DOKEDREN-27867 format. One record per residue: x, y, z of N, C-alpha, C, O, CB in turn; residue number from 0; residue in one letter. Coordinates in nm, 2 decimals, padded with zeros to 4 digits, always signed. Glycine has a CB too. Example, Ala and Ser with C-alpha at 12.3 -4.5 7.8 and 13.67 -1.06 7.14 Angstrom:
<rs>
{{+01.32, -00.57, +00.78}, {+01.23, -00.45, +00.78}, {+01.32, -00.33, +00.78}, {+01.42, -00.33, +00.85}, {+01.13, -00.45, +00.90}, 0, "A"}
{{+01.28, -00.22, +00.71}, {+01.37, -00.11, +00.71}, {+01.29, +00.00, +00.79}, {+01.34, +00.11, +00.80}, {+01.41, -00.06, +00.57}, 1, "S"}
</rs>
This chain:
<rs>
{{+02.12, +02.55, -01.84}, {+01.96, +02.56, -01.88}, {+01.90, +02.51, -01.72}, {+01.92, +02.42, -01.64}, {+01.91, +02.43, -02.05}, 0, "M"}
{{+01.81, +02.62, -01.72}, {+01.74, +02.54, -01.61}, {+01.59, +02.45, -01.67}, {+01.54, +02.48, -01.77}, {+01.70, +02.65, -01.49}, 1, "F"}
{{+01.57, +02.39, -01.59}, {+01.46, +02.27, -01.63}, {+01.32, +02.34, -01.53}, {+01.36, +02.39, -01.43}, {+01.53, +02.08, -01.58}, 2, "T"}
{{+01.20, +02.34, -01.54}, {+01.11, +02.37, -01.54}, {+01.10, +02.31, -01.40}, {+01.07, +02.38, -01.30}, {+01.03, +02.34, -01.66}, 3, "N"}
{{+01.14, +02.19, -01.40}, {+01.11, +02.12, -01.27}, {+01.19, +02.18, -01.13}, {+01.15, +02.21, -01.01}, {+01.17, +01.96, -01.30}, 4, "R"}
{{+01.33, +02.19, -01.19}, {+01.42, +02.26, -01.11}, {+01.39, +02.42, -01.05}, {+01.42, +02.45, -00.94}, {+01.56, +02.25, -01.21}, 5, "Y"}
{{+01.32, +02.52, -01.13}, {+01.27, +02.63, -01.07}, {+01.14, +02.59, -00.99}, {+01.13, +02.66, -00.89}, {+01.25, +02.75, -01.18}, 6, "V"}
{{+01.06, +02.52, -01.00}, {+00.95, +02.47, -00.94}, {+01.02, +02.44, -00.79}, {+00.99, +02.50, -00.68}, {+00.89, +02.34, -01.04}, 7, "L"}
{{+01.11, +02.34, -00.79}, {+01.16, +02.30, -00.68}, {+01.23, +02.40, -00.56}, {+01.22, +02.39, -00.44}, {+01.23, +02.21, -00.72}, 8, "F"}
{{+01.31, +02.51, -00.65}, {+01.38, +02.63, -00.59}, {+01.26, +02.73, -00.55}, {+01.28, +02.81, -00.45}, {+01.48, +02.69, -00.69}, 9, "M"}
{{+01.16, +02.72, -00.63}, {+01.05, +02.84, -00.54}, {+01.00, +02.77, -00.44}, {+00.99, +02.84, -00.34}, {+00.91, +02.90, -00.63}, 10, "I"}
{{+00.96, +02.64, -00.42}, {+00.88, +02.57, -00.30}, {+00.98, +02.57, -00.20}, {+00.94, +02.59, -00.09}, {+00.83, +02.42, -00.32}, 11, "R"}
{{+01.13, +02.57, -00.21}, {+01.22, +02.56, -00.12}, {+01.19, +02.70, -00.08}, {+01.14, +02.72, +00.02}, {+01.36, +02.51, -00.17}, 12, "K"}
{{+01.24, +02.80, -00.16}, {+01.22, +02.92, -00.09}, {+01.12, +02.94, -00.02}, {+01.14, +02.99, +00.09}, {+01.23, +03.00, -00.17}, 13, "G"}
{{+00.96, +02.91, -00.07}, {+00.88, +02.95, +00.00}, {+00.86, +02.87, +00.14}, {+00.80, +02.90, +00.24}, {+00.77, +02.95, -00.08}, 14, "L"}
{{+00.92, +02.78, +00.14}, {+00.91, +02.70, +00.28}, {+01.01, +02.76, +00.37}, {+00.97, +02.77, +00.49}, {+00.96, +02.53, +00.28}, 15, "K"}
{{+01.12, +02.81, +00.34}, {+01.24, +02.86, +00.43}, {+01.14, +03.03, +00.49}, {+01.11, +03.06, +00.60}, {+01.45, +02.90, +00.30}, 16, "L"}
{{+01.11, +03.10, +00.38}, {+01.06, +03.22, +00.43}, {+00.93, +03.22, +00.53}, {+00.90, +03.31, +00.61}, {+01.03, +03.30, +00.31}, 17, "S"}
{{+00.86, +03.07, +00.50}, {+00.73, +03.03, +00.58}, {+00.80, +03.01, +00.74}, {+00.73, +03.05, +00.83}, {+00.65, +02.85, +00.50}, 18, "V"}
{{+00.92, +02.96, +00.76}, {+00.95, +02.92, +00.86}, {+01.02, +03.02, +00.92}, {+01.02, +03.02, +01.04}, {+01.01, +02.80, +00.84}, 19, "K"}
{{+01.07, +03.10, +00.88}, {+01.14, +03.25, +00.89}, {+01.04, +03.33, +00.97}, {+01.06, +03.38, +01.08}, {+01.19, +03.32, +00.74}, 20, "N"}
{{+00.92, +03.35, +00.88}, {+00.80, +03.43, +00.92}, {+00.75, +03.37, +01.04}, {+00.74, +03.44, +01.14}, {+00.70, +03.45, +00.82}, 21, "I"}
{{+00.71, +03.25, +01.04}, {+00.61, +03.17, +01.16}, {+00.64, +03.11, +01.29}, {+00.57, +03.09, +01.39}, {+00.56, +03.06, +01.10}, 22, "F"}
{{+00.81, +03.09, +01.25}, {+00.88, +03.03, +01.34}, {+00.86, +03.09, +01.52}, {+00.81, +03.04, +01.63}, {+01.03, +03.07, +01.28}, 23, "L"}
{{+00.93, +03.25, +01.46}, {+00.95, +03.32, +01.53}, {+00.80, +03.36, +01.66}, {+00.79, +03.37, +01.78}, {+01.02, +03.41, +01.43}, 24, "P"}
{{+00.68, +03.36, +01.54}, {+00.57, +03.40, +01.60}, {+00.50, +03.30, +01.69}, {+00.41, +03.32, +01.78}, {+00.50, +03.45, +01.51}, 25, "V"}
{{+00.55, +03.18, +01.65}, {+00.47, +03.03, +01.72}, {+00.57, +03.06, +01.86}, {+00.50, +03.05, +01.97}, {+00.50, +02.84, +01.61}, 26, "L"}
{{+00.70, +03.09, +01.89}, {+00.76, +03.07, +01.96}, {+00.71, +03.19, +02.07}, {+00.68, +03.17, +02.19}, {+00.89, +03.04, +01.91}, 27, "K"}
{{+00.70, +03.30, +02.01}, {+00.65, +03.41, +02.09}, {+00.47, +03.41, +02.15}, {+00.43, +03.47, +02.25}, {+00.68, +03.52, +02.00}, 28, "T"}
{{+00.40, +03.32, +02.04}, {+00.26, +03.29, +02.10}, {+00.24, +03.17, +02.21}, {+00.15, +03.16, +02.29}, {+00.16, +03.25, +01.98}, 29, "T"}
{{+00.34, +03.09, +02.18}, {+00.35, +02.95, +02.27}, {+00.44, +02.94, +02.38}, {+00.45, +02.84, +02.45}, {+00.40, +02.83, +02.18}, 30, "F"}
</rs>
């Protein structure tokens, strides 16, 4: 059984990872 809190936590974690994967290469190439 998944609780809403666990689902929200996983969504946030996934968003953070995707944001890092997208923005880190951009920042490295820009700066």
